[in-house]
C-alpha positions, 0 to 999 in steps of 0.5 A: 283554788282557781289557779290549781284548776287552771294549772291542772287543765293546762297539764292535762292539755299539755299531756294530750298534746304530747301524746298526740305529737308522739303518735303523729311521729309514730304514724310518720315512722310507719308510713316511711317504713312501709314506703322504704322497708329497711327496718329502721323506722319501725323502731322509731314508731315503736319508741314513739308509741312508748313515749306517747304512753308515758305522755298519756300517763302524765310523765314529763318531757324528759322521761318521755324523751328518755323512754323514746331513746331507750326503747329505740336503742334497745329495739334497734340493737336487739331486734333489727338484725334478727328481723332482717335475717328472719324476713330476708330483706334483699340486698340492693347490690346482690343482683348486680354481682356478675353484671357489666357496667361502664365507668363514669368517673375514673376509679382510683385504686389508691383512694378507692373512689370512682363511679360506674353505671350498672343496669342503668343506675349510678353506683360508687365503685372501687377496684384493685387497679386504676380504671379510666372513664368509659371502660367496661367493667364487671361487678365482682362484689359489693361492700355495702353500697360500694361495688367492687369491679374489675375490667370486663 
């Protein structure tokens, strides 16, 4: 009887600790999302809250992790692109198109590697032709965070 009471208290304590841990992860995810709005950590927060609910209702750690993974994957796949399109998250590279910069590391057209300084920031760059260090370039496009440049 005493063993059952102690076991029940331990399970209750473990459930509370797991709930608080998931909620702490949700808080950290929310703070990161507010600091760096790219709609990724918001889903970590949502999945953490779902896992915290599972912990609160006494589910074990494996179902909690499973719920976390499923909620995060479904929300990322189903909602992220819609939210980004709906809210219009600005591209970091779009304002750079048309600006001039300077090559800081030789651009090799074969490998596709090189670096440029545009608007005071260092960026990975590629070009259709090799461009040497120190040459002025113009940004003509972007592929993710890699700038596509030509000689200015």
